[in-house]
C-alpha positions as CSV (number, residue, x, y, z in Angstrom):
1,M,166.6,82.0,29.2
2,N,169.4,84.3,28.0
3,E,171.8,82.6,27.0
4,E,175.3,84.2,26.6
5,K,177.3,83.7,23.0
6,V,180.8,83.3,23.6
7,V,182.9,84.2,20.9
8,M,186.5,82.7,20.0
9,F,189.7,84.7,18.9
10,N,190.7,82.9,15.7
11,K,194.2,82.3,16.1
12,K,195.6,82.4,13.0
13,K,195.2,86.2,13.0
14,T,196.1,86.5,17.0
15,F,199.1,85.1,16.1
16,T,199.4,87.0,13.4
17,L,199.1,89.6,15.0
18,G,201.3,88.8,18.0
19,F,203.7,88.0,15.8
20,G,203.2,91.3,13.9
21,F,204.0,92.9,17.6
22,L,207.2,91.0,18.9
23,G,208.5,92.1,15.4
24,V,207.9,95.6,15.3
25,S,209.1,95.7,19.2
26,V,212.3,93.4,17.5
27,I,213.2,96.5,15.8
28,W,211.9,99.3,17.9
29,A,215.0,97.9,19.7
30,L,218.1,97.1,17.3
31,Y,217.0,101.1,16.4
32,N,217.5,102.3,19.9
33,A,220.4,101.0,19.7
34,Y,222.4,101.6,16.6
35,V,220.5,104.8,15.4
36,P,222.1,106.7,18.8
37,I,225.5,105.4,17.3
38,F,225.2,105.8,13.7
39,L,223.7,109.5,14.6
40,K,227.5,109.9,17.2
41,Q,229.5,111.2,13.8
42,F,225.8,114.0,13.3
43,G,225.9,115.5,16.8
44,G,224.8,118.5,17.3
45,Y,221.7,117.1,15.4
46,T,220.5,113.7,17.7
47,G,219.2,116.3,19.9
48,L,216.7,117.3,18.0
49,F,216.1,113.8,15.9
50,Y,214.9,112.2,19.1
51,F,213.3,116.1,20.3
52,F,210.7,115.2,17.5
53,S,210.5,111.6,17.4
54,Q,209.1,112.1,20.4
55,A,207.0,115.0,19.7
56,A,205.4,112.9,17.4
57,N,204.8,109.9,19.6
58,I,202.7,113.0,22.2
59,I,201.0,114.9,19.0
60,A,199.8,111.6,16.7
61,P,198.2,109.9,19.2
62,P,195.5,112.6,20.5
63,L,195.1,114.3,16.9
64,S,194.5,110.4,15.4
65,G,191.7,110.1,17.9
66,L,190.3,113.2,17.8
67,A,190.1,112.3,13.8
68,I,188.6,109.1,14.4
69,D,186.2,110.7,16.6
70,T,185.0,113.6,14.6
71,F,184.9,111.8,11.1
72,G,185.7,108.2,12.3
73,Y,188.6,106.2,10.8
74,P,188.6,107.2,6.9
75,S,189.4,110.6,8.1
76,L,193.4,108.1,8.7
77,M,193.9,107.9,4.7
78,F,193.7,111.3,4.9
79,F,195.7,112.5,7.8
80,A,198.4,110.5,7.3
81,P,199.2,111.7,3.7
82,F,199.0,114.8,4.7
83,F,202.0,114.6,8.0
84,F,204.0,112.8,5.7
85,I,204.0,115.7,3.1
86,I,204.4,118.6,6.2
87,A,207.3,116.4,6.5
88,F,208.3,116.1,3.3
89,I,209.0,119.8,2.9
90,L,210.1,119.9,6.2
91,M,212.8,118.3,5.6
92,R,213.8,119.4,1.7
93,F,215.0,122.6,4.8
94,A,217.8,119.8,6.1
95,R,221.1,120.3,6.0
96,R,224.5,118.5,5.9
97,G,227.0,119.3,8.6
98,E,227.5,120.4,11.4
99,I,226.0,123.6,13.7
100,T,228.2,125.6,14.0
101,T,228.0,128.7,17.5
102,E,227.3,131.3,14.8
103,E,223.7,129.6,13.7
104,L,222.6,129.4,17.7
105,P,219.6,131.5,18.4
106,A,221.3,134.7,21.2
107,I,219.2,133.1,24.6
């Protein structure tokens, strides 16, 4: 006779994970509510900020999924620092101030 094993969830881990997601959700809501107010003073860079933050949300899951499928989960330990270093290098080129019409590319 086949007996099915019943898998019981660890309640402590489940609640910890749930409260972790709740905390991240609250922080994300506050971020979306207050960062635009803070960035209003930066004007032209607000659009670029939102473009790149959303582009990262679209591009990262397929790239990390490909890395996991190809090399396994430990590959993320190299994947994350690699893109962190790229972001750090690109941020070195960021300047303060507003975009002027002379700095905009000709269309």
